[in-house]
Backbone as a ProteinNet text record, in pm:
[ID]
protein_1_A
[PRIMARY]
MRALLTTQLERDPQLPADVVACLHDATREVDRITVLLAPDVGGAVTRACDLGAVARDVARAQAVVFGIPVTCRGPAVDVACDHATVWRVLTNLVHNACRAAGPAGAVTVAVAVGAHPGAVVVRVRDTGAGCAPPWTAGIGLEVVDRLLDTLGGSLDAAGVPGGGTEVVVTLPAAAPAWTTTGCVTA
[TERTIARY]
11803.2	11785.5	11789.5	11717.9	11715.4	11856.1	11932	12068.8	12155.1	12137.1	12213.3	12179.4	12052.4	12011.5	12066.7	12055.9	12105.7	12256.6	12325.6	12471.5	12512.5	12443.7	12474.9	12458.5	12353.6	12332.1	12443.6	12486.8	12591.9	12728.5	12751.6	12882.1	12912.2	12812	12836.1	12750.2	12798.7	12719.8	12708.3	12780.5	12777.1	12679.1	12593.7	12496.6	12404.9	12364.7	12270.3	12138.2	12071.6	11947.5	11841.6	11831.1	11728.5	11759.3	11886	11925.4	11897.3	11928.7	11901.2	11751.5	11672.3	11525.9	11477.6	11532.6	11494.8	11533.1	11650.8	11693.6	11605.5	11566.3	11474.9	11340.4	11288.5	11161.7	11171.7	11282.3	11302	11308.7	11373.5	11383	11245	11163.8	11027.4	10945.7	10961.3	10885.4	10928	11056.5	11104.9	11045.3	11044.2	10985.3	10837.4	10764.8	10620.8	10593.4	10665.6	10644.3	10684.4	10789.3	10831.4	10720.8	10659.2	10549.4	10430.9	10398.5	10283.8	10302.3	10423	10447.2	10491.6	10500.9	10541.4	10439.4	10487.2	10392.8	10302.8	10180.2	10087.6	10133.4	10105.3	10138	10008.9	10010.7	9895.8	9800.4	9731.3	9631.8	9493.1	9410.7	9271.4	9263.2	9163.8	9142.3	9079.7	9146.5	9094.9	9063.8	9090.2	9066.2	9009.3	8939.6	8891.5	9002	8992.8	9091.3	9017.8	9066.5	9006.5	9049.6	8962.8	8993	9021.9	8948.7	8971.2	9111.2	9158.9	9294.2	9400.7	9383	9480.4	9482.3	9365.9	9357.6	9426.9	9407.4	9474.2	9625.8	9673.8	9818.4	9877.9	9812.1	9860.9	9859.4	9752.5	9742.9	9856.6	9882.8	9992	10126.4	10151.6	10280.2	10299.4	10197.2	10210.3	10219.5	10157.1	10170.3	10315.7	10382.3	10523.9	10609.3	10584.1	10663.4	10653.3	10532.2	10511.7	10509.3	10495.4	10493.8	10371.1	10258.5	10133	10025.4	9918	9810	9741.2	9736.5	9661.2	9572.1	9445.4	9353.1	9275.2	9238	9162	9048.4	8929.9	8816.1	8734.6	8663.6	8579	8598.6	8502.7	8505	8592.8	8609.8	8670.1	8564.7	8599	8506.2	8582.5	8531.8	8598.9	8560.8	8662.4	8641.1	8699.1	8642.2	8686.8	8804.3	8913.5	9032.7	9156	9266.1	9387.1	9452.1	9515.4	9575.7	9677.9	9766.4	9874.4	9819.5	9718	9663.2	9591.1	9514.3	9445.7	9548.5	9656.4	9761.4	9823.2	9850.3	9908.6	9816.4	9687.2	9590	9586.7	9567.7	9554.3	9684.4	9797.3	9924.9	9941.3	9912	9924.9	9830	9705.3	9607.2	9639.9	9676.9	9708.5	9839.1	9935	10060.7	10032.9	9952.3	9916.7	9845.7	9755.7	9681.9	9775.6	9872.6	9969.2	10053.4	10095.8	10172.6	10088.6	9962.2	9874.4	9844.6	9832.3	9801	9915.5	10038.1	10153.7	10185.9	10294.7	10342.2	10247.6	10157.1	10063.7	9925	9910.1	9779.1	9750.5	9640.7	9597.4	9523.9	9517.1	9449.5	9357.8	9240.1	9145	9113.6	9116.3	9078.7	8957.7	8847.6	8725.1	8678.7	8655.8	8608	8463.8	8375.6	8235.3	8171.5	8064.1	7983.5	7914.4	7913.5	7857.7	7706.5	7654.1	7510.2	7441.5	7515.4	7459.9	7500	7410.5	7446	7567.3	7654.2	7771	7886	7877.9	7984.5	8046	8176.6	8250.3	8320.1	8319.8	8373	8486	8592.1	8700.8	8707.8	8707.8	8721.8	8854.3	8936.4	9064	9051.5	9061	9038.1	9156.8	9201.2	9312	9265.5	9348.5	9317.6	9401.7	9452.5	9536.6	9456.7	9517.6	9455.6	9337.4	9332.1	9222.5	9252.7	9177.4	9192.5	9058.7	9064.1	8942.4	8940.7	8822.7	8815.6	8870.1	8923.1	8931.4	9044.4	9021.6	9123.6	9234.6	9354.7	9469.5	9536.9	9521.4	9576	9721.6	9808	9947.4	9959.5	10082.5	10102.8	10046.5	10057.6	10007.4	9857.9	9780.9	9635.7	9593	9666.5	9633.8	9655	9765	9790.2	9682.1	9645.6	9540.5	9409.7	9374.5	9250.9	9251.7	9365.1	9375.7	9369	9434	9426.4	9282.2	9212.5	9073.2	8986.4	9014.7	8942	8956.8	9078.6	9100.4	9028.9	9002.6	8934.8	8783.4	8735.3	8592.6	8552	8648.6	8622.6	8621.2	8602	8599.6	8663.3	8695.9	8764	8691.3	8669	8609.8	8680.2	8689.1	8755.3	8676.7	8682.2	8612.9	8682.4	8676.8	8725	8628.8	8681.7	8601.3	8578.9	8454	8430.9	8516.7	8585.2	8672.1	8815	8841.6	8977.5	8991.4	9084.1	9109.7	9047.5	9078.5	9027.9	8982.7	8877.3	8832.3	8830.5	8900.4	8902.4	8820	8729.2	8640.4	8666.8	8698	8719.9	8604.4	8545.2	8439.9	8490.2	8476.4	8522.1	8407.9	8412.1	8308.9	8331.9	8223.6	8231.9	8253	8315.2	8334.1	8199.9	8183.9	8062.4	8051	7930.8	7914.5	7992.3	8017.1	8088.4	8238.8	8288.5	8431.5	8463.1	8583.5	8631.6	8773.4	8829.7	8968.2	9066.5	9020.8	9112.4	9103.5	9020.5	9013.6	8871.6	8857	8725.2	8667.9	8550.7	8487.9	8415.9	8442.7	8374.3	8274.3	8166.1	8060	8085
10514.1	10549.9	10702.1	10772.3	10918.3	10974.3	10917.1	10963.7	10946.4	10835.7	10813.7	10918.5	10949.2	11049.2	11186.7	11222.8	11353.1	11361.7	11255	11251.7	11271.2	11207.6	11221.3	11366.3	11431.2	11572.1	11661	11633.9	11714.5	11686.2	11561.3	11519.1	11575.6	11588.7	11629.4	11751	11872.1	11992.2	12023.1	11952.6	11977.3	11886.6	11818.2	11730.1	11812	11754.4	11825.1	11851.2	11957.2	11999.4	11889.9	11813.5	11709.3	11596.5	11566.3	11463.1	11512.5	11638.6	11697.2	11693.9	11731.4	11728.8	11587.5	11490.4	11350.5	11303.5	11341.9	11304	11370.2	11495.8	11562.9	11492.1	11455	11381.5	11249	11178.8	11049.7	11068.7	11174.7	11202.1	11228.6	11309.7	11336.3	11207.4	11122.9	10997.8	10905.3	10898.9	10818.7	10872.3	11004.3	11064	11028.7	11038.8	11010.6	10865.2	10773.6	10631.5	10598	10661	10638.7	10678.5	10793.2	10838.6	10743	10702.8	10613.1	10479.2	10427.3	10294.8	10296.6	10415.9	10425.1	10353.7	10287.5	10217.6	10316.7	10276	10359.8	10366.6	10479.2	10493.7	10505.7	10456.7	10475.5	10359.1	10330.7	10224.1	10282.8	10260.1	10304.3	10456.3	10504.4	10648.1	10696.3	10788.3	10841.2	10990	11046.8	11189.7	11211.5	11320.1	11360	11437.2	11442	11511.4	11615.1	11737.9	11843.5	11822.9	11764.1	11732.1	11857.3	11964.7	12089.5	12143.9	12139	12188.7	12103	11970.6	11882.2	11907.9	11920.9	11944.3	12075.3	12180.5	12308.9	12296	12226.3	12206.9	12130	12023.1	11942	12024.2	12098.9	12180.4	12282.8	12350.5	12449.4	12383.6	12269.5	12201.8	12155.5	12097	12047	12161.8	12274.4	12391.7	12437.9	12432.5	12471.2	12369.6	12241.5	12136.2	12144	12162.9	12157.4	12294.8	12401	12534.4	12561.6	12498.2	12522.9	12560.6	12623.3	12657.4	12531.6	12520.3	12414.4	12486.4	12498.2	12569.6	12470.3	12515.1	12431.3	12515.3	12458.5	12529.2	12431.1	12486.4	12404.7	12437.2	12395.9	12428.8	12334.6	12370.5	12278	12171.3	12046.6	11935.5	11823.6	11780.6	11674.6	11537.4	11452.6	11313.6	11223.5	11104.3	11008.3	10928.2	10997.3	10935.3	11000.6	10926.9	10987	11078.3	11182.8	11286.5	11228.9	11141.2	11088.7	11012.9	10932.1	10854.5	10945.8	11040.9	11135.8	11214.7	11257.7	11331.6	11245.5	11118.3	11027.7	11013	10995	10978.6	11103.3	11219.6	11343.5	11381.9	11360.7	11392.4	11311.4	11184	11101	11146.6	11172.7	11211.5	11347.4	11443.9	11577.3	11572	11494.9	11476.8	11419.4	11313.2	11253.8	11354.6	11432.1	11531.7	11638.7	11681.9	11782.3	11727.8	11603.2	11541.3	11532.4	11494	11481.8	11617.8	11720.9	11854.8	11912.5	11878.6	11930.6	12072.8	12127.5	12260	12374.8	12355.3	12461.9	12438.3	12333.2	12296	12353.2	12304.8	12347	12231	12237.4	12135.4	12205.2	12147.3	12198.1	12087.7	12122.2	12030.6	12093.2	12018	12069.1	11974	12029.3	11952.3	11994.5	11895.7	11926.7	11816.2	11851.5	11751.3	11672.1	11540.6	11453.4	11460.6	11407.2	11404.2	11310.4	11208.4	11114.3	11157.3	11144.4	11181	11101.4	11169.6	11102.6	11086.7	11149.2	11137	11273	11271.6	11390.3	11354.6	11447.4	11420.8	11516.9	11462.9	11544.6	11514.3	11618.3	11603.7	11665.1	11586.6	11633.9	11629.5	11746.8	11758.2	11825.6	11767.1	11827.9	11867.9	11948.6	11995.1	11923.7	11807	11730.4	11668.9	11572.2	11508.2	11420.4	11377.8	11293.1	11146.8	11064.4	10920.2	10861.4	10752.4	10683.8	10545.1	10495	10358.4	10260.4	10145.4	10101.8	10171.5	10202.6	10269.2	10171.8	10215.7	10131.3	10196.2	10135.6	10191.6	10152.6	10252.5	10225.9	10194.1	10176.9	10141.7	10249.6	10375.9	10484	10476.5	10459.3	10451.5	10324.2	10218.3	10093.9	10110.6	10176.2	10201.8	10294.2	10398.2	10489.8	10413.8	10328.5	10251.1	10164.6	10102.6	10019	10104	10220.2	10309.2	10352.8	10386.2	10427.7	10314.9	10191.5	10076.8	10071.7	10096.6	10091.3	10205.1	10314.4	10429.7	10423.6	10324	10316.2	10410	10446.7	10539.1	10469	10547.4	10492.1	10589.4	10536.8	10612	10587.8	10693.5	10681.4	10781.8	10751.1	10841	10843.7	10957.8	10971.2	11078	11058.3	11160.7	11278.2	11396.7	11518	11558.7	11584.5	11628.8	11751.4	11748.4	11857.4	11839.1	11733.5	11704.7	11707.5	11631	11624.6	11501.7	11484.9	11372.6	11425.3	11365.4	11398	11270.9	11276.2	11165.1	11209.3	11122.6	11154.6	11056.9	11112.3	11034.1	11063.7	10958.1	10972.9	10912.5	10989.6	10946.5	10962.7	10885	10901	11028.6	11103.6	11223.3	11181.2	11268.6	11240.5	11247.2	11165.3	11167.8	11303.8	11351.4	11484.8	11505.7	11400.5	11416.4	11433.5	11414.4	11426.3	11567.3	11611.1	11740.1	11719.2	11820.6	11808.3	11816.7	11840.2	11840.2	11710	11618.8	11489.3	11443.1	11326.1	11268.9	11329.1	11387.3	11450.7	11343	11338.2	11240.8	11313.1	11247.1	11310	11293.6
7456.6	7318.4	7301.1	7391.5	7382.1	7398.3	7490.7	7514.8	7390.3	7320.5	7196.9	7091.3	7076.5	6977.8	7013.7	7141.4	7185.5	7170.4	7205.7	7191.7	7046.4	6955.1	6812.6	6767.3	6814.6	6779.2	6833.9	6956.6	7018.5	6957.7	6921.7	6872.9	6733.8	6651.3	6513	6476.3	6509.1	6480.7	6330.9	6247.3	6102.9	6029.3	6102.4	6037.4	5945.6	5832.7	5744.6	5816.9	5778.3	5844.5	5844.8	5735	5730.9	5829.3	5850.8	5947.2	6088.8	6116.6	6248.3	6276.1	6177.9	6195	6223	6153.5	6174	6314.8	6361.8	6496.6	6603.3	6581.7	6675.1	6677.1	6559.3	6551.9	6626.5	6607.5	6675	6826.1	6871.3	7014.4	7072.8	7004.2	7051.1	7057	6957	6953.5	7067.6	7096.8	7209.9	7339.4	7356.7	7477	7488.9	7378.3	7378.6	7414.7	7353.3	7380	7524.1	7574.6	7712.4	7809.2	7785	7870.9	7860.3	7739.4	7720.1	7789.7	7788.3	7842.8	7989.1	8047	8186.8	8274.7	8377.8	8466	8538.2	8561.9	8637.5	8782	8843.7	8984.5	9063.2	9180.9	9268.2	9274.2	9169.4	9171.8	9162.3	9264.5	9261.8	9257.4	9187.3	9177.5	9307.2	9373.2	9498.5	9487.4	9371	9350.8	9212.7	9197.5	9066	8996.1	8865.3	8783.3	8699.8	8696.9	8614.8	8469.7	8390.9	8251.9	8169.7	8195.9	8123.2	8145	8269.2	8300.6	8234.4	8238.6	8174.2	8024.4	7963.7	7818.8	7781.3	7860.7	7832	7843.4	7946.5	7963.8	7846	7806.1	7694	7564.8	7541.4	7419.5	7412.8	7524.6	7528.3	7499	7561.6	7543.9	7399.4	7340.1	7203.1	7102.8	7131.5	7044.1	7039.9	7154	7160.2	7084.8	7107.7	7043.3	6891.9	6840.2	6695.4	6628.6	6705.2	6646.9	6562	6594.5	6522.4	6623.5	6577.3	6670.6	6724.6	6856.4	6923.8	7023.7	6991.2	7078.5	7163.4	7281	7372.2	7428	7425.1	7482.1	7565.4	7659.1	7743.6	7889.9	7969.3	8112.2	8192.2	8316.8	8412.6	8439.6	8412.6	8432.6	8502.4	8616	8690.1	8635.8	8619.6	8579.5	8688	8699.3	8800.9	8746.6	8720.6	8661.3	8722	8721.6	8775.5	8671.5	8721.3	8637.8	8540	8587.5	8503.1	8381.9	8402.7	8291.5	8192.8	8243.1	8154.5	8073.7	8140.3	8070.2	7960.2	7988.6	7888.6	7768.2	7793.4	7684.7	7597.8	7660.8	7582.9	7512.7	7577.6	7512.5	7385.2	7390.3	7271.3	7160.9	7194	7092.1	7030.3	7112.2	7059	6980	7026.3	6952.7	6813.3	6808	6678.1	6588.2	6645.9	6567.9	6512.4	6593	6546.4	6431.9	6444.2	6335.3	6208.8	6223	6106.4	6044.2	6126.8	6076.7	5995.2	6031.6	5959.4	5999.3	5943	5984.6	5949.7	5854.5	5817.8	5877.5	5957.6	6009.9	6146.8	6202.5	6335.7	6402.1	6535	6613.3	6713.8	6733.2	6832.1	6931.5	7058.4	7165.9	7234.2	7242.7	7304.1	7413.7	7532.1	7646.8	7672.9	7694.8	7721.1	7803.3	7870.8	7938.2	7828.7	7842.3	7739.7	7729.9	7620	7598.6	7697.6	7744.1	7840.9	7981.7	8078	8216.1	8264.1	8335.1	8389.9	8292.7	8176.3	8076.2	8045.8	8022.1	7979.7	7849.4	7754.9	7621.9	7589.8	7528.1	7474.5	7324.9	7244.2	7099	7057.3	6986.9	6934.4	6783	6721.8	6577.8	6510.8	6398.2	6324.3	6184.4	6118.5	5983	5878.5	5913.5	5821	5708	5640.8	5525.1	5563.8	5688	5733.3	5711.7	5778.2	5768	5727.2	5657.8	5618	5681.1	5714	5767.4	5665.7	5703	5841.6	5913.8	6042.4	6122.9	6152.1	6131.3	6166.3	6285.5	6398.8	6522.3	6537.4	6550.5	6580.5	6728	6773.8	6914.3	7006.3	6967.5	7051.9	7073.2	6965.3	6979.2	7050.7	7030.7	7101.1	7251.5	7289.5	7431.1	7486.8	7412.8	7456.3	7477	7383.1	7394.3	7520	7549.6	7670.2	7797.7	7795.5	7910.9	7935.4	7827.7	7841.4	7895	7855.5	7910.3	8061.6	8111.7	8256.5	8328.4	8257.3	8316.9	8300	8227.1	8198	8086	8002.3	7891.9	7758.2	7653.8	7518.1	7420.5	7303.3	7197.8	7067	6991.6	6859.4	6768.8	6640.9	6546	6416.3	6349.1	6220.9	6137.5	6006.3	5915.6	5917.6	5895.3	5894.7	5749.5	5709.4	5572	5539.2	5428.5	5388.9	5436.7	5512.1	5557.7	5707.4	5754.4	5896.9	5960.6	6086.8	6164.8	6299.7	6352.7	6487.4	6570.2	6682.9	6777.5	6898	6941.2	7052.4	7167	7283.2	7404.1	7499.1	7552.4	7652.5	7782.5	7890.7	8023.3	8123.8	8231.5	8334.6	8414.8	8435.4	8518.5	8663.2	8740.2	8882.8	8953.1	9054.4	9135.4	9203.5	9230.9	9291	9420.8	9497.2	9624.1	9604.5	9480.4	9454.1	9409	9442.4	9393.9	9344.5	9283	9235.3	9350.8	9471.3	9586.4	9664.1	9620.4	9687.5	9706.1	9759.3	9782.6	9910.1	9898.8	10013.6	10094.1	10222.1	10307	10395.5	10421.8	10501.7	10650
[MASK]
++++++++++++++++++++++++++++++++++++++++++++++++++++++++++++++++++++++++++++++++++++++++++++++++++++++++++++++++++++++++++++++++++++++++++++++++++++++++++++++++++++++++++++++++++++++++++

């Protein structure tokens, strides 16, 4: 599908600007869905993942894709999850937030140790129009919710007073014996 979209763009350089923009949007969406639906690799989690580093990488990439401010704050925090799955979850959430924020909006990603012991929280907040309950999850949010289930995490969303939406992901913190370089054995 992506090849067809790219070929169309290359084949007809005289396409109207709105059609070109639509084809670029479709290409990005195909890429996003492809990443979300890619099979997991590996299986059992044998290493911790630095959630703060993944969040910063995703924020930088989505800021480039959408051309809007995507800021990320928070410490390096290890979670007992594989890097690829965490990247898929955060990419989808930040991508959705950037789309909701629009070209004049902004997105904030915040990583923090959770209020409950053993929990790490990521908050993705946009300045878009906001959503009101009931939440209607598209395929992306449904896939994210299922991925989080496999990681022992959870997803919650709420409208922000004054506009925007905040999505909160909670993940299990890595056990103290784990590091981002692997499982430490005694």
